[in-house]
C-alpha positions as a Markdown table, in Angstrom:
| # | Residue | x | y | z |
|---|---|---|---|---|
| 1 | Met | -2.6 | -26.9 | 0.7 |
| 2 | Lys | -3.1 | -23.2 | 0.5 |
| 3 | Ile | -6.5 | -23.5 | 2.3 |
| 4 | Leu | -4.9 | -25.6 | 5.1 |
| 5 | Ser | -2.1 | -23.1 | 5.5 |
| 6 | Met | -4.5 | -20.2 | 5.7 |
| 7 | Cys | -6.4 | -21.9 | 8.5 |
| 8 | Val | -3.3 | -22.7 | 10.6 |
| 9 | Thr | -1.9 | -19.2 | 10.1 |
| 10 | Ile | -5.1 | -17.5 | 11.0 |
| 11 | Ile | -5.3 | -19.5 | 14.2 |
| 12 | Cys | -1.8 | -18.6 | 15.1 |
| 13 | Ser | -2.2 | -15.0 | 14.2 |
| 14 | Leu | -5.2 | -14.6 | 16.5 |
| 15 | Ser | -3.3 | -16.0 | 19.6 |
| 16 | Ile | -2.2 | -12.5 | 20.6 |
| 17 | Cys | -2.6 | -10.4 | 23.7 |
| 18 | Leu | -6.1 | -9.1 | 24.4 |
| 19 | Pro | -6.7 | -5.8 | 22.6 |
| 20 | Val | -6.0 | -2.6 | 24.6 |
| 21 | Leu | -7.2 | 0.9 | 23.8 |
| 22 | Ala | -4.3 | 2.7 | 22.0 |
| 23 | Gln | -4.5 | 5.9 | 24.1 |
| 24 | Glu | -3.7 | 3.9 | 27.3 |
| 25 | Lys | -0.1 | 3.1 | 28.2 |
| 26 | Thr | 0.2 | -0.3 | 26.6 |
| 27 | Lys | 2.6 | -3.0 | 26.2 |
| 28 | Pro | 3.5 | -4.3 | 22.7 |
| 29 | Val | 1.0 | -6.7 | 21.2 |
| 30 | Arg | 2.5 | -9.7 | 19.5 |
| 31 | Met | 0.9 | -10.9 | 16.2 |
| 32 | Gly | 1.6 | -13.2 | 13.3 |
| 33 | Cys | 3.1 | -16.7 | 13.2 |
| 34 | Gly | 6.5 | -18.4 | 12.7 |
| 35 | Leu | 9.0 | -16.4 | 10.6 |
| 36 | Met | 6.4 | -13.6 | 10.3 |
| 37 | Thr | 5.9 | -12.7 | 14.0 |
| 38 | Phe | 5.8 | -9.1 | 14.9 |
| 39 | Asp | 5.4 | -6.8 | 18.0 |
| 40 | Thr | 3.6 | -3.5 | 17.8 |
| 41 | Val | 5.2 | -0.3 | 19.0 |
| 42 | Pro | 2.6 | 1.5 | 21.0 |
| 43 | Gly | 2.5 | 5.3 | 20.3 |
| 44 | Trp | 4.8 | 5.2 | 17.3 |
| 45 | Gly | 4.2 | 8.2 | 15.0 |
| 46 | Leu | 2.3 | 10.2 | 17.6 |
| 47 | Arg | 3.1 | 13.7 | 18.7 |
| 48 | Pro | 4.4 | 14.3 | 22.3 |
| 49 | Asp | 0.9 | 15.1 | 23.3 |
| 50 | Gly | -0.3 | 11.7 | 22.2 |
| 51 | Lys | -2.3 | 12.9 | 19.2 |
| 52 | Ser | -1.8 | 11.8 | 15.6 |
| 53 | Ala | 0.9 | 13.8 | 13.8 |
| 54 | Ile | -0.5 | 13.5 | 10.2 |
| 55 | Gly | -4.2 | 14.0 | 10.0 |
| 56 | Pro | -6.7 | 12.0 | 7.9 |
| 57 | Thr | -5.1 | 9.2 | 5.9 |
| 58 | His | -5.9 | 7.6 | 2.6 |
| 59 | Gly | -2.5 | 6.8 | 1.3 |
| 60 | Ser | 0.7 | 4.9 | 1.3 |
| 61 | Val | 4.1 | 4.2 | 2.9 |
| 62 | Val | 7.6 | 4.1 | 1.4 |
| 63 | Ile | 11.1 | 4.0 | 2.9 |
| 64 | Asp | 14.1 | 5.8 | 1.6 |
| 65 | Gln | 17.7 | 4.5 | 1.4 |
| 66 | Ala | 18.5 | 6.1 | 4.8 |
| 67 | Gly | 15.7 | 4.3 | 6.5 |
| 68 | Asn | 13.3 | 7.2 | 6.9 |
| 69 | Ile | 9.6 | 6.5 | 6.5 |
| 70 | Tyr | 7.3 | 8.5 | 4.2 |
| 71 | Thr | 3.6 | 8.4 | 4.5 |
| 72 | Ser | 1.0 | 10.3 | 2.5 |
| 73 | Ala | -2.0 | 11.9 | 4.1 |
| 74 | Lys | -4.7 | 14.3 | 3.0 |
| 75 | Glu | -2.5 | 17.4 | 3.7 |
| 76 | Gly | 0.7 | 16.0 | 2.1 |
| 77 | Val | 3.6 | 13.7 | 2.8 |
| 78 | Phe | 5.1 | 13.3 | 6.3 |
| 79 | Val | 8.6 | 11.9 | 6.9 |
| 80 | Phe | 9.4 | 9.9 | 10.1 |
| 81 | Ser | 12.6 | 8.7 | 11.6 |
| 82 | Pro | 12.6 | 5.0 | 12.5 |
| 83 | Asp | 11.8 | 6.0 | 16.1 |
| 84 | Gly | 8.6 | 7.6 | 15.1 |
| 85 | Lys | 9.4 | 11.3 | 15.1 |
| 86 | Val | 8.4 | 13.7 | 12.2 |
| 87 | Ile | 11.6 | 15.0 | 10.8 |
| 88 | His | 10.2 | 16.6 | 7.6 |
| 89 | Ser | 7.1 | 17.1 | 5.5 |
| 90 | Tyr | 5.9 | 18.1 | 2.0 |
| 91 | Leu | 2.6 | 19.8 | 2.5 |
| 92 | Gly | 0.2 | 21.8 | 0.3 |
| 93 | Lys | -1.7 | 21.4 | -2.9 |
| 94 | Glu | 1.2 | 19.9 | -4.8 |
| 95 | Tyr | 1.6 | 16.9 | -2.5 |
| 96 | Ser | -1.9 | 16.5 | -1.0 |
| 97 | Asp | -4.0 | 13.3 | -1.5 |
| 98 | Ile | -1.3 | 11.0 | -2.8 |
| 99 | His | -3.1 | 7.7 | -2.8 |
| 100 | Asp | -0.1 | 5.5 | -3.6 |
| 101 | Met | 3.6 | 6.0 | -3.7 |
| 102 | Glu | 6.8 | 4.2 | -4.7 |
| 103 | Ser | 10.4 | 5.3 | -4.0 |
| 104 | Arg | 13.3 | 4.7 | -6.4 |
| 105 | Gln | 17.0 | 5.4 | -6.5 |
| 106 | Glu | 18.1 | 6.9 | -9.8 |
| 107 | Gly | 21.8 | 7.7 | -10.0 |
| 108 | Glu | 22.7 | 10.0 | -7.2 |
| 109 | Asn | 19.1 | 11.0 | -6.6 |
| 110 | Glu | 16.1 | 9.4 | -5.0 |
| 111 | Phe | 12.5 | 10.0 | -6.1 |
| 112 | Ile | 9.0 | 9.3 | -5.0 |
| 113 | Tyr | 6.4 | 8.5 | -7.6 |
| 114 | Gly | 2.8 | 9.2 | -6.6 |
| 115 | Ala | -0.7 | 8.5 | -7.8 |
| 116 | Arg | -3.0 | 11.4 | -6.9 |
| 117 | Asn | -6.6 | 10.2 | -7.3 |
| 118 | Asn | -8.4 | 13.4 | -6.5 |
| 119 | Asn | -6.0 | 15.5 | -8.6 |
| 120 | Ser | -6.1 | 13.2 | -11.7 |
| 121 | Glu | -2.4 | 12.9 | -12.1 |
| 122 | Gly | 0.7 | 11.0 | -11.4 |
| 123 | Ile | 3.8 | 12.8 | -10.1 |
| 124 | Lys | 7.5 | 12.3 | -9.5 |
| 125 | Phe | 9.4 | 14.4 | -7.0 |
| 126 | Asn | 12.9 | 14.6 | -5.6 |
| 127 | Ile | 12.9 | 13.0 | -2.2 |
| 128 | Arg | 15.4 | 15.6 | -0.9 |
| 129 | Ser | 14.4 | 18.9 | -2.4 |
| 130 | Gly | 10.7 | 18.1 | -3.0 |
| 131 | Glu | 11.0 | 19.4 | -6.6 |
| 132 | Ile | 8.4 | 17.9 | -8.8 |
| 133 | Val | 10.2 | 16.8 | -12.0 |
| 134 | Leu | 7.3 | 15.0 | -13.8 |
| 135 | Lys | 3.6 | 15.1 | -14.0 |
| 136 | Leu | 1.4 | 12.5 | -15.8 |
| 137 | Gly | -2.1 | 13.4 | -16.9 |
| 138 | Phe | -4.6 | 11.5 | -18.9 |
| 139 | Pro | -2.9 | 10.3 | -22.1 |
| 140 | Lys | -5.0 | 11.6 | -25.1 |
| 141 | Glu | -2.7 | 9.5 | -27.3 |
| 142 | Ser | -4.3 | 6.4 | -25.9 |
| 143 | Gly | -7.3 | 6.9 | -28.3 |
| 144 | Leu | -9.7 | 6.5 | -25.4 |
| 145 | Glu | -12.6 | 8.8 | -25.0 |
| 146 | Pro | -11.2 | 12.2 | -23.9 |
| 147 | Thr | -14.0 | 12.4 | -21.4 |
| 148 | Thr | -12.7 | 9.3 | -19.6 |
| 149 | Lys | -12.5 | 10.0 | -15.9 |
| 150 | Phe | -8.9 | 9.9 | -14.7 |
| 151 | Asn | -8.6 | 8.9 | -11.0 |
| 152 | Pro | -5.3 | 7.2 | -10.5 |
| 153 | Thr | -4.9 | 4.9 | -7.5 |
| 154 | Ala | -1.6 | 3.1 | -8.0 |
| 155 | Ile | 1.9 | 3.7 | -9.6 |
| 156 | Thr | 5.0 | 1.6 | -10.0 |
| 157 | Val | 8.2 | 1.7 | -12.0 |
| 158 | Ala | 9.9 | -0.9 | -14.2 |
| 159 | Pro | 13.7 | -1.5 | -14.0 |
| 160 | Asn | 14.2 | 0.5 | -17.1 |
| 161 | Gly | 12.3 | 3.5 | -15.7 |
| 162 | Asp | 8.9 | 2.8 | -17.5 |
| 163 | Ile | 6.0 | 4.0 | -15.4 |
| 164 | Phe | 2.7 | 2.2 | -14.8 |
| 165 | Leu | -0.3 | 4.2 | -13.6 |
| 166 | Ser | -3.6 | 2.5 | -12.7 |
| 167 | Asn | -6.9 | 4.4 | -13.3 |
| 168 | Gly | -8.3 | 2.3 | -10.5 |
| 169 | Tyr | -11.2 | 4.5 | -9.4 |
| 170 | Ala | -12.5 | 5.1 | -12.9 |
| 171 | Ser | -12.0 | 3.1 | -16.1 |
| 172 | Asn | -9.5 | 0.5 | -14.6 |
| 173 | His | -7.2 | 0.9 | -17.5 |
| 174 | Ile | -3.5 | 0.7 | -16.6 |
| 175 | Phe | -1.3 | 3.1 | -18.6 |
| 176 | Lys | 2.3 | 2.6 | -19.4 |
| 177 | Phe | 4.6 | 5.6 | -20.0 |
| 178 | Asp | 8.3 | 5.8 | -20.6 |
| 179 | Lys | 10.6 | 7.4 | -18.1 |
| 180 | Asn | 10.1 | 10.8 | -19.6 |
| 181 | Gly | 6.3 | 10.5 | -19.5 |
| 182 | Lys | 5.6 | 9.5 | -23.1 |
| 183 | Tyr | 2.5 | 7.3 | -23.5 |
| 184 | Leu | 3.4 | 3.8 | -24.6 |
| 185 | Leu | 0.3 | 1.6 | -24.2 |
| 186 | His | -2.6 | 0.7 | -21.9 |
| 187 | Phe | -4.3 | -2.5 | -20.9 |
| 188 | Gly | -7.2 | -3.8 | -18.8 |
| 189 | Thr | -10.8 | -2.8 | -18.6 |
| 190 | Lys | -13.5 | -2.8 | -15.9 |
| 191 | Gly | -15.3 | -6.0 | -15.1 |
| 192 | Asn | -15.2 | -9.3 | -13.2 |
| 193 | Gly | -13.7 | -11.4 | -15.9 |
| 194 | Leu | -10.4 | -13.2 | -15.6 |
| 195 | Lys | -8.5 | -10.4 | -17.4 |
| 196 | Glu | -10.6 | -7.6 | -16.2 |
| 197 | Phe | -10.3 | -5.3 | -13.1 |
| 198 | Asn | -13.0 | -4.4 | -10.6 |
| 199 | Thr | -11.0 | -1.5 | -9.0 |
| 200 | Ala | -7.3 | -2.1 | -9.9 |
| 201 | His | -6.5 | -0.4 | -6.6 |
| 202 | Gly | -2.9 | -1.3 | -5.8 |
| 203 | Met | 0.1 | -2.3 | -7.9 |
| 204 | Thr | 3.8 | -2.9 | -7.5 |
| 205 | Leu | 6.8 | -4.5 | -9.3 |
| 206 | Asp | 7.0 | -8.1 | -8.2 |
| 207 | Thr | 10.7 | -8.7 | -7.9 |
| 208 | Arg | 10.2 | -12.2 | -6.5 |
| 209 | Tyr | 10.4 | -13.4 | -10.1 |
| 210 | Glu | 12.8 | -13.1 | -13.0 |
| 211 | Pro | 12.0 | -11.1 | -15.1 |
| 212 | Pro | 10.0 | -8.9 | -12.7 |
| 213 | Arg | 6.3 | -8.6 | -13.4 |
| 214 | Leu | 3.4 | -6.5 | -12.3 |
| 215 | Leu | 1.5 | -7.6 | -9.1 |
| 216 | Ile | -2.0 | -5.9 | -9.3 |
| 217 | Cys | -4.6 | -5.8 | -6.5 |
| 218 | Asp | -8.1 | -6.3 | -7.9 |
| 219 | Arg | -9.8 | -5.0 | -4.8 |
| 220 | Asn | -13.5 | -5.4 | -5.6 |
| 221 | His | -13.4 | -8.5 | -7.8 |
| 222 | Gln | -16.5 | -10.6 | -7.1 |
| 223 | Pro | -16.9 | -12.7 | -5.0 |
| 224 | Lys | -13.6 | -11.8 | -3.3 |
| 225 | Gly | -10.6 | -9.7 | -3.9 |
| 226 | Arg | -7.6 | -11.1 | -5.7 |
| 227 | Leu | -4.0 | -10.6 | -6.9 |
| 228 | Leu | -3.0 | -10.8 | -10.6 |
| 229 | His | 0.3 | -11.0 | -12.5 |
| 230 | Tyr | 0.9 | -9.2 | -15.8 |
| 231 | Asp | 4.1 | -8.9 | -17.7 |
| 232 | Leu | 5.6 | -5.5 | -18.4 |
| 233 | Asn | 4.0 | -5.4 | -21.8 |
| 234 | Gly | 0.6 | -5.6 | -20.4 |
| 235 | Glu | 0.0 | -9.3 | -21.1 |
| 236 | Phe | -1.9 | -11.4 | -18.6 |
| 237 | Ile | 0.2 | -14.1 | -16.8 |
| 238 | Asp | -1.9 | -15.6 | -14.1 |
| 239 | Glu | -4.4 | -15.2 | -11.3 |
| 240 | Val | -2.1 | -15.3 | -8.2 |
| 241 | Ile | -4.5 | -15.8 | -5.3 |
| 242 | Thr | -8.2 | -15.1 | -4.6 |
| 243 | Gly | -10.2 | -14.8 | -1.4 |
| 244 | Leu | -8.2 | -11.9 | 0.0 |
| 245 | Gly | -11.1 | -9.7 | 1.1 |
| 246 | Met | -10.3 | -6.2 | -0.3 |
| 247 | Pro | -6.6 | -6.1 | -1.1 |
| 248 | Thr | -5.5 | -2.4 | -1.4 |
| 249 | Ala | -1.7 | -2.5 | -2.0 |
| 250 | Ala | 1.3 | -4.8 | -2.1 |
| 251 | Ser | 4.9 | -4.4 | -1.0 |
| 252 | Val | 7.7 | -6.9 | -1.7 |
| 253 | Gln | 10.8 | -7.7 | 0.2 |
| 254 | Gly | 12.9 | -10.7 | -0.8 |
| 255 | Asp | 10.5 | -13.7 | -1.3 |
| 256 | Tyr | 7.7 | -12.1 | 0.7 |
| 257 | Val | 4.8 | -9.7 | -0.1 |
| 258 | Ala | 2.7 | -7.8 | 2.4 |
| 259 | Val | -0.9 | -7.1 | 1.3 |
| 260 | Pro | -3.1 | -4.8 | 3.3 |
| 261 | Asp | -6.8 | -5.8 | 3.3 |
| 262 | Leu | -9.2 | -2.8 | 3.7 |
| 263 | Gln | -11.4 | -4.9 | 5.9 |
| 264 | Gly | -8.9 | -4.7 | 8.7 |
| 265 | Arg | -6.0 | -7.1 | 8.4 |
| 266 | Leu | -2.6 | -7.5 | 6.7 |
| 267 | Val | -1.7 | -10.7 | 4.9 |
| 268 | Ile | 1.8 | -11.9 | 4.2 |
| 269 | Leu | 2.5 | -14.3 | 1.3 |
| 270 | Asp | 5.6 | -16.3 | 0.5 |
| 271 | Lys | 7.1 | -16.8 | -3.0 |
| 272 | Ser | 4.6 | -19.6 | -3.7 |
| 273 | Asn | 1.8 | -17.1 | -2.8 |
| 274 | Thr | 0.8 | -19.2 | 0.2 |
| 275 | Ile | -0.5 | -17.3 | 3.2 |
| 276 | Met | 2.2 | -17.2 | 6.0 |
| 277 | Ala | 0.6 | -14.9 | 8.4 |
| 278 | Val | -2.4 | -12.7 | 9.0 |
| 279 | Leu | -1.7 | -9.6 | 11.1 |
| 280 | Gly | -4.0 | -7.3 | 13.1 |
| 281 | His | -7.3 | -9.0 | 12.1 |
| 282 | Asn | -10.3 | -6.9 | 13.2 |
| 283 | Pro | -13.1 | -9.2 | 14.3 |
| 284 | Asp | -15.7 | -6.4 | 14.4 |
| 285 | Pro | -17.4 | -6.2 | 11.0 |
| 286 | Lys | -18.6 | -2.7 | 11.9 |
| 287 | Lys | -15.0 | -1.5 | 12.4 |
| 288 | Gly | -13.1 | -3.5 | 9.9 |
| 289 | Gly | -13.1 | -1.5 | 6.7 |
| 290 | Ser | -14.3 | 1.7 | 8.4 |
| 291 | Tyr | -12.7 | 5.1 | 7.9 |
| 292 | Asn | -14.5 | 6.7 | 10.8 |
| 293 | Ile | -12.6 | 5.2 | 13.7 |
| 294 | Pro | -11.3 | 8.2 | 15.7 |
| 295 | Gln | -8.1 | 7.9 | 17.7 |
| 296 | Glu | -9.8 | 7.3 | 21.0 |
| 297 | Gln | -11.3 | 4.1 | 19.6 |
| 298 | Trp | -8.0 | 2.7 | 18.1 |
| 299 | Val | -7.2 | -0.7 | 19.5 |
| 300 | Glu | -3.5 | -1.7 | 19.9 |
| 301 | Gly | -2.7 | -4.6 | 17.6 |
| 302 | Val | -6.0 | -4.4 | 15.6 |
| 303 | Phe | -6.3 | -2.6 | 12.3 |
| 304 | Ser | -9.4 | -1.0 | 10.8 |
| 305 | Gly | -9.1 | 0.2 | 7.2 |
| 306 | Thr | -5.7 | -1.3 | 6.3 |
| 307 | His | -4.5 | 0.6 | 3.2 |
| 308 | Gly | -0.8 | 0.9 | 2.7 |
| 309 | Ser | 2.4 | -0.8 | 4.0 |
| 310 | Asn | 6.1 | -1.2 | 3.5 |
| 311 | Trp | 9.1 | -3.1 | 4.8 |
| 312 | Asp | 12.4 | -1.6 | 6.1 |
| 313 | Lys | 15.8 | -3.3 | 5.6 |
| 314 | Asp | 15.4 | -5.2 | 8.9 |
| 315 | Gly | 12.0 | -6.7 | 7.9 |
| 316 | Asn | 10.0 | -4.4 | 10.1 |
| 317 | Leu | 6.6 | -3.3 | 8.7 |
| 318 | Tyr | 5.0 | 0.1 | 8.6 |
| 319 | Val | 1.3 | 0.0 | 8.1 |
| 320 | Gln | -1.2 | 2.9 | 7.4 |
| 321 | Asp | -4.9 | 2.7 | 8.0 |
| 322 | Trp | -7.5 | 4.6 | 5.9 |
| 323 | Asn | -8.5 | 6.6 | 8.9 |
| 324 | Val | -10.2 | 9.9 | 9.9 |
| 325 | Ser | -7.6 | 10.7 | 12.6 |
| 326 | Gly | -4.6 | 9.5 | 10.6 |
| 327 | Arg | -3.0 | 6.2 | 11.7 |
| 328 | Ile | 0.4 | 4.8 | 10.9 |
| 329 | Met | 1.9 | 1.9 | 12.9 |
| 330 | Lys | 5.2 | 0.2 | 13.2 |
| 331 | Leu | 5.5 | -3.6 | 13.6 |
| 332 | Val | 8.9 | -4.9 | 14.7 |
| 333 | Arg | 9.9 | -8.3 | 13.3 |
| 334 | Val | 10.6 | -10.8 | 16.1 |
| 335 | Lys | 13.9 | -12.5 | 15.3 |
């Protein structure tokens, strides 16, 4: 049934307007299928002169309680209003190269948790003041070799505040800390076995289930990327779905999860983890999964290195490409 659903959805998702170069004045491109049909917003997130506002991207997207959109880029974190204007930024060495982010309301304050792969740390900072209130380095208490390379790619937070940080570009261990940064445990190892990770690249709290569980993107699993479920004690639950290309991240809203595929598409799954829609599929194997697609070669409605995404309260999607010029797109849900 899942294979049939995938075929029908892909056919539907490809019945979109012909691609148009993004720098031209374009009309929205419709993509998706059924409940998960979206229109692009041409020019969203660009400066008045039509150039990218954020510079090279290899990051994530989160949305705060006010509906503002935060995206991480090489130089730091940029904050957009829903209409695509930059209203704030956190720039400099403390905020650069955040590979993955999650936002969380804690009492009267709101925080962003970030995994900084090039800086070998996890961080937590106040979403209003920018104050960094917690840093997570390699936990020597784990008993692992102190020379273990620490290159975190993903971060998420449990309901009680426990923090999970994936060492996805190195050992593929996932470390669990308490809310104050105390090391608690680790699990996983590198490999292609059922309970191993070959680049545990993305991770989120899967609130589609009770109790919530970890949803982990095993990006380079052979022969195809997959999603896995683990409980919050690091115990394997199940292999969720395989054959997803190179899944980089996951974001949940209600019964649905959006999964960017680095090869140039975004997949939406329902609660049964059946594919509902495939968005922005790039048919060019030379451009799908490529970082070096400058802005003048962007195609409206077609992704290249799809890397991060998130939903707003209205079910719209914001998608970031891994891209030399810095690309973030808004997809408006068609009611």
